[in-house]
C-alpha positions in Angstrom: 0.0 0.0 0.0 1.3 3.4 -0.9 2.0 5.8 2.0 1.2 9.4 2.4 3.5 12.1 1.1 4.6 12.8 4.7 5.5 9.2 5.2 7.4 9.0 1.9 9.3 12.2 2.7 10.3 10.9 6.2 11.3 7.5 4.7 13.4 9.3 2.0 15.3 11.5 4.6 15.7 8.6 7.0 17.2 6.4 4.2 19.5 9.3 3.1 20.8 9.6 6.7 21.3 5.8 7.0 23.2 5.7 3.6 25.5 8.5 4.8 25.8 7.9 8.5 27.1 4.7 10.1 25.8 6.0 13.4 22.2 6.1 12.1 22.5 2.6 10.8 23.7 1.4 14.2 20.8 3.1 15.8 18.4 1.6 13.3 19.7 -1.9 14.1 19.5 -1.3 17.8 16.0 0.0 17.6 14.9 -2.9 15.5 14.0 -1.2 12.3 13.2 -3.7 9.5 11.8 -3.6 6.0 8.2 -4.0 7.1 8.2 -0.4 8.4 8.5 1.0 4.9 5.5 1.8 2.7 7.4 1.9 -0.6 8.8 -1.2 -2.3 11.9 0.8 -3.5 12.5 1.9 0.1 12.5 -1.7 1.2 15.2 -2.6 -1.4 17.3 0.5 -0.5 17.0 -0.3 3.2 18.1 -3.9 2.6 21.1 -2.6 0.6 22.0 -0.4 3.6 22.2 -3.4 5.8 24.3 -5.3 3.2 26.7 -2.4 2.9 27.0 -2.0 6.6 27.7 -5.7 7.2 30.3 -5.7 4.4 31.9 -2.4 5.4 31.2 -1.0 2.0 30.2 2.6 1.1 26.7 2.4 -0.5 27.3 4.0 -3.9 25.4 3.7 -7.2 27.7 0.9 -8.3 27.3 -1.0 -5.0 23.6 -0.6 -5.0 23.3 -2.1 -8.5 25.7 -4.9 -7.5 23.4 -5.6 -4.5 20.2 -5.6 -6.5 21.7 -7.9 -9.2 23.9 -10.3 -7.3 22.4 -10.3 -3.8 18.7 -9.9 -4.6 18.9 -11.5 -8.0 16.9 -8.7 -9.7 17.1 -8.4 -13.5 18.4 -5.4 -15.4 14.9 -4.5 -16.3 13.9 -4.5 -12.6 16.7 -2.1 -11.8 14.9 0.6 -13.8 12.3 0.7 -11.0 14.8 1.2 -8.1 18.1 2.9 -9.2 16.4 6.3 -9.9 14.8 6.2 -6.4 18.2 5.3 -4.8 19.9 8.2 -6.7 17.1 10.6 -5.6 17.3 9.5 -2.0 21.1 9.4 -1.8 21.3 13.0 -3.1 18.4 14.2 -0.9 19.0 17.8 0.1 19.4 18.2 3.9 20.6 21.7 4.6 23.7 21.7 6.9 22.1 24.2 9.3 19.0 22.1 9.7 20.7 18.7 10.0 20.2 18.2 13.7 16.5 19.2 13.5 16.0 16.7 10.7 17.6 13.9 12.8 15.4 14.8 15.8 12.3 14.9 13.6 13.2 11.5 12.2 13.6 10.0 15.6 10.3 11.3 16.8 8.1 11.1 13.7 9.5 7.9 12.2 10.9 5.7 14.9 8.4 6.6 17.7 5.3 6.3 15.5 6.3 3.2 13.7 7.6 1.2 16.7 4.8 2.2 19.0 2.2 1.1 16.4 4.1 -2.2 15.9 4.3 -2.9 19.6 0.6 -2.1 19.9 -0.1 -4.7 17.3 2.0 -7.2 19.3 0.0 -6.5 22.5 -3.4 -6.8 20.7 -2.4 -10.1 19.3 -1.3 -11.4 22.7 2.2 -12.0 21.4 4.6 -13.2 24.0 6.9 -10.9 26.0 5.2 -7.8 24.8 5.5 -6.0 28.1 9.2 -6.5 28.1 9.4 -5.4 24.5 7.4 -2.3 25.3 9.7 -1.4 28.2 12.7 -1.9 26.0 11.0 0.3 23.4 10.4 3.1 25.9 14.0 3.0 27.0 15.2 3.1 23.4 12.9 6.0 22.5 14.2 8.0 25.5 17.8 7.5 24.3 16.9 8.4 20.7 15.2 11.6 21.8 17.9 12.6 24.3 19.4 15.0 21.7 16.2 17.1 21.6 16.4 20.7 22.7 14.9 20.0 26.1 17.1 17.0 26.9 20.3 18.9 26.1 20.0 21.5 28.8 20.3 21.4 32.6 20.1 24.5 34.7 21.8 25.0 38.1 21.6 27.7 40.7 25.1 29.1 41.7 24.4 28.7 45.5 23.3 25.1 45.0 26.4 23.9 43.2 29.0 25.8 45.0 29.6 23.5 48.0 29.7 20.4 45.8 32.1 22.1 43.4 34.5 23.0 46.3 34.2 19.4 47.6 35.1 18.1 44.2 38.2 20.4 44.1 39.3 19.0 47.4 38.9 15.5 46.1 41.0 16.2 43.0 43.6 18.0 45.1 44.0 15.0 47.4 43.8 12.5 44.6 45.1 14.3 41.4 44.2 12.8 38.1 47.1 11.9 35.9 47.4 14.3 33.0 48.2 12.8 29.6 51.2 15.0 28.7 53.7 14.5 25.9 56.9 15.4 27.8 57.7 18.4 25.6 57.6 21.0 28.3 56.9 23.8 25.8 53.7 22.1 24.7 52.6 20.8 28.1 53.0 24.3 29.7 50.7 25.8 27.1 48.0 23.1 27.2 47.8 23.0 31.0 45.3 20.1 31.1 47.3 17.9 28.7 45.7 15.8 26.1 42.3 15.7 27.8 39.7 13.2 26.5 37.5 14.9 23.9 40.0 17.6 22.9 41.4 18.2 19.5 44.9 19.5 19.1 46.4 20.6 15.8 49.9 21.2 14.7 50.2 23.5 11.6 53.0 24.2 9.3 54.0 24.8 5.7 54.0 21.9 3.2 57.0 19.8 4.2 57.3 21.8 7.4 57.5 18.8 9.7 53.8 18.2 10.7 54.1 14.4 10.5 57.4 14.6 12.3 55.9 16.6 15.2 52.9 14.3 15.5 55.2 11.3 15.5 57.4 12.8 18.2 54.4 13.7 20.4 53.0 10.2 19.9 56.3 8.6 20.7 56.7 10.6 23.9 53.2 9.6 25.0 54.0 6.0 24.2 57.2 6.2 26.4 55.1 7.7 29.2 53.0 4.5 29.2 50.0 6.0 27.4 48.2 4.0 24.7 48.6 5.6 21.3 46.7 4.9 18.0 48.3 6.3 14.8 46.5 6.6 11.5 48.9 7.7 8.7 46.7 9.0 5.9 49.3 11.0 4.0 52.3 8.7 3.5 52.5 4.9 3.3 52.7 3.1 6.6 56.2 1.8 5.7 57.5 5.3 5.3 56.1 6.7 8.6 57.4 3.6 10.4 60.9 4.2 9.0 60.7 7.7 10.5 59.6 6.1 13.8 62.6 3.8 13.8 65.0 6.6 12.8 63.7 8.7 15.7 64.0 5.9 18.2 67.4 4.4 17.1 69.1 7.7 15.8 69.9 5.9 12.6 69.8 8.3 9.6 66.5 8.0 7.8 68.4 7.9 4.5 70.0 4.6 5.6 66.6 3.0 6.5 65.3 4.2 3.1 68.3 2.6 1.5 69.1 -0.5 3.6 72.3 -1.3 1.7 73.8 1.6 3.5 73.2 0.1 7.0 76.4 -0.9 8.8 76.8 -3.9 11.1 76.6 -1.5 14.0 73.3 -0.2 12.7 71.9 -3.7 12.4 72.9 -4.3 16.1 71.1 -1.1 17.2 68.0 -2.1 15.3 67.9 -5.5 16.9 68.5 -4.2 20.4 65.7 -1.6 20.1 63.4 -4.2 18.6 63.7 -6.2 21.8 62.8 -3.1 23.9 59.9 -2.0 21.7 58.4 -5.5 21.8 58.0 -5.2 25.6 55.5 -2.4 24.9 53.1 -4.8 23.4 49.6 -3.4 23.0 50.7 0.2 23.7 51.2 1.7 20.3 49.2 0.5 17.2 49.2 1.7 13.6 46.5 1.6 10.9 47.6 0.7 7.4 45.2 2.8 5.4 44.7 1.6 1.8 42.9 4.7 0.4 41.6 8.1 1.4 38.9 7.5 4.1 35.8 9.4 5.1 35.4 10.5 8.7 32.6 7.8 9.0 35.1 5.1 7.9 37.7 6.4 10.4 35.1 6.4 13.2 33.9 2.9 12.3 37.5 1.5 12.1 38.4 3.0 15.5 35.2 1.8 17.2 35.9 -1.8 16.0 39.2 -1.6 17.9 38.0 -0.1 21.1 36.9 -3.5 22.6 40.5 -4.6 22.4 42.5 -1.3 22.7 41.8 1.8 24.7 43.8 4.7 23.3 44.6 7.9 25.4 45.4 9.7 22.1 44.5 9.0 18.5 46.8 10.6 15.9 45.4 11.3 12.5 48.0 12.4 9.9 46.2 14.5 8.8 42.9 16.4 8.4 43.2 17.4 4.7 43.5 13.7 3.8 40.1 12.8 5.2 37.5 12.6 2.4 34.2 14.4 3.0 31.1 12.2 3.3 28.8 12.1 0.3 27.3 15.4 -0.7 29.8 17.6 1.1 32.1 20.2 -0.3 35.8 19.8 0.7 36.3 23.0 2.7 32.7 23.3 3.9 33.1 19.8 5.3 36.1 20.7 7.4 33.9 21.9 10.2 31.8 18.7 10.1 34.9 16.5 10.2 36.4 18.4 13.2 33.1 18.2 15.1 32.8 14.5 14.4 36.4 13.8 15.6 35.9 15.8 18.8 32.6 14.1 19.5 34.1 10.7 18.9 37.0 11.4 21.3 34.5 12.7 23.9 32.3 9.7 23.6 35.2 7.2 23.9 37.5 9.1 26.3 40.5 9.8 24.1 42.1 13.0 22.7 42.7 13.6 19.0 46.0 14.9 17.5 46.1 16.0 13.9 47.5 18.7 11.6 46.6 21.4 9.1 48.5 23.7 6.8 49.5 27.4 7.1 48.5 29.8 4.4 51.1 31.5 2.2 50.4 34.7 4.0 51.0 33.0 7.4 54.3 31.6 6.2 55.4 34.9 4.8 54.4 36.6 8.1 56.8 34.4 10.0 59.7 34.5 7.5 59.6 38.3 7.4 59.4 38.6 11.2 63.0 39.7 11.9 62.5 40.6 15.6 60.4 37.5 16.4 57.5 39.6 17.6 54.6 38.2 15.6 52.5 35.1 16.2 50.4 33.3 13.6 46.6 33.8 14.0 43.6 31.7 13.1 43.4 33.7 9.8 46.7 32.0 8.8 45.2 28.5 8.7 43.7 27.1 5.5 40.0 26.8 6.3 40.7 29.2 9.2 37.3 29.6 10.7 36.5 25.9 10.9 39.9 25.0 12.3 40.1 27.7 14.9 36.5 27.3 16.1 36.5 23.5 16.5 40.0 22.9 17.8 41.1 23.1 21.5 44.8 23.7 20.9 46.7 24.9 17.8 50.5 25.0 17.6 52.3 26.4 14.6 55.9 25.5 13.7 58.6 26.5 11.3 62.3 25.5 11.0 64.5 28.4 12.2 65.8 30.6 9.4 69.2 30.7 11.1 69.5 27.0 11.8 66.8 25.2 9.7 68.4 21.8 10.3 68.8 22.1 14.1 66.1 24.4 15.5 62.3 24.5 15.2 60.3 27.6 16.2 57.0 26.8 18.0 54.1 29.2 18.3 50.8 28.7 20.1 47.8 30.0 18.1 45.1 28.7 20.5 45.0 27.1 24.0 41.5 26.7 25.1 42.4 25.8 28.7 45.9 27.3 28.9 48.1 30.1 27.7 49.6 31.1 24.3 53.0 32.3 25.6 56.2 30.5 26.5 57.5 32.2 29.6 57.8 35.9 28.6 58.1 35.1 24.9 55.6 34.5 22.1 57.6 31.5 20.7 59.7 28.6 21.9 62.8 27.0 20.3 62.8 23.3 20.0 65.8 21.1 19.0 65.3 19.6 15.6 67.1 16.8 13.9 65.4 16.2 10.5 67.8 13.3 9.6 66.4 11.4 12.5 62.8 12.8 12.4 63.4 14.0 15.9 62.0 17.1 17.7 62.5 17.6 21.4 62.5 20.2 24.2 65.5 22.6 24.1 67.7 23.8 26.9 67.5 27.4 25.5 64.0 27.8 26.7 63.8 29.6 30.1 61.1 27.5 31.7 60.4 23.8 32.3 57.4 21.8 33.5 57.1 21.7 37.3 57.7 17.9 37.3 60.7 18.1 35.0 63.0 20.7 36.5 66.2 19.8 34.6 69.4 21.8 34.1 70.0 20.9 30.5 68.9 18.8 27.5 71.2 16.0 28.4 69.7 15.6 31.9 66.3 15.8 30.3 67.0 12.9 27.9 68.6 10.9 30.8 65.4 11.3 32.8 63.2 10.3 29.9 65.4 7.2 29.3 65.2 6.3 33.0 61.4 6.7 32.9 61.4 4.4 29.8 63.5 1.8 31.6 61.2 1.9 34.7 58.1 1.5 32.6 59.6 -1.6 30.9 59.2 -3.4 34.2 55.5 -2.6 34.3 53.6 -5.3 32.5 50.1 -4.2 33.6 49.4 -2.6 30.2 49.2 -5.7 28.1 45.9 -6.5 26.4 44.2 -8.9 24.0 45.5 -9.6 20.6 43.9 -8.0 17.5 44.6 -7.3 13.9 46.0 -3.8 13.8 49.8 -3.3 13.3 51.3 -3.3 16.8 54.8 -2.5 18.0 
């Protein structure tokens, strides 16, 4: 039976969201949506194909839809004429960005609530078994689905009512301080204050070839050495190349030798072997993803969520934002804001921080190169896609090799620190030690401040302390976990 125009419109928008949102598909499965809830035959076919694509981790495209119809459903080419136009129409259904949330809420209320309540009413009338239990499950699910409505998102508190509890909470945290997830580079940790807090997004920005991947790799490595779980998704360069940079940084073997193994000496091979034995003791602490092609943010989210049952990261590193493909129907730069929001929401939901990178504009690079007295700091306007990056990030650090010592010193600026400060002592920049041949960036003794828990006289003492911490952590075997398929150190 053909449904009303309202029902058909709701079905079309619901299917559009399911096609383009893994989260909506999961919710549909959890809520028990099945083909019988659709009034259009073509909607049933499209919905079945959504399930097929979800189960097979395939993006539902025109090609995959036709493949599903022919090879899974056994439909003839003539029958496709009845369904492909509907699929194309639904998959390109126009849902304005600024009204996306209201459409989702409307769907949850109008579609899910009405259909499921009617269905459960039928179960009760027919004396079907366990209907009371199913009705209760339904009520709980509807409450969850509607929790993002305007009323459910807001809670109001009177200042006098919350003050005592807030002070008590401060006392508890003072007596039992939470461990901050810090990277060990005092210049960065001092600016961030709260560290890599779950649900935060930190960006490092630079010119093309300005060491963005190297900086992220060094931060990730420091977190790893401090016994924090790290997940690294290299989207820009092949996994083999970023792993060579990782080995070069750890072993201090020139990257050129690792890229050309015939240059490795007997001593180099011994160093590699000895460091391999050390790294293997950190099983299940640092995992990599070997990414075959440019992914969408939905694919990244799905891949990470599949690993969470085996591995709980403190920080997820994505190298880098510009290599994430917008979901269907989005323009590249207009999608940046959506991508950043999705990444932050994912981190907040699963209790990890996100570290990624972006590029400086030509004007931003020119500003730094022409700044002879080192008085200028890059601003949000100096980032490509500036509004989206600055609005949706918690911390933004800009970097540039020193013009005086480009192969030994890296200048670091703080563009944004949501919970901290944008200065380094009494300066607007910090100087880091930089060894590009080893892909190594570290704190420098020339900076006139250090973290409160790392009061060290010079860079040699700093590295000795880090190495001692590393040796101590090797004896702690509490961090081992279950085996799984990602690439693990």
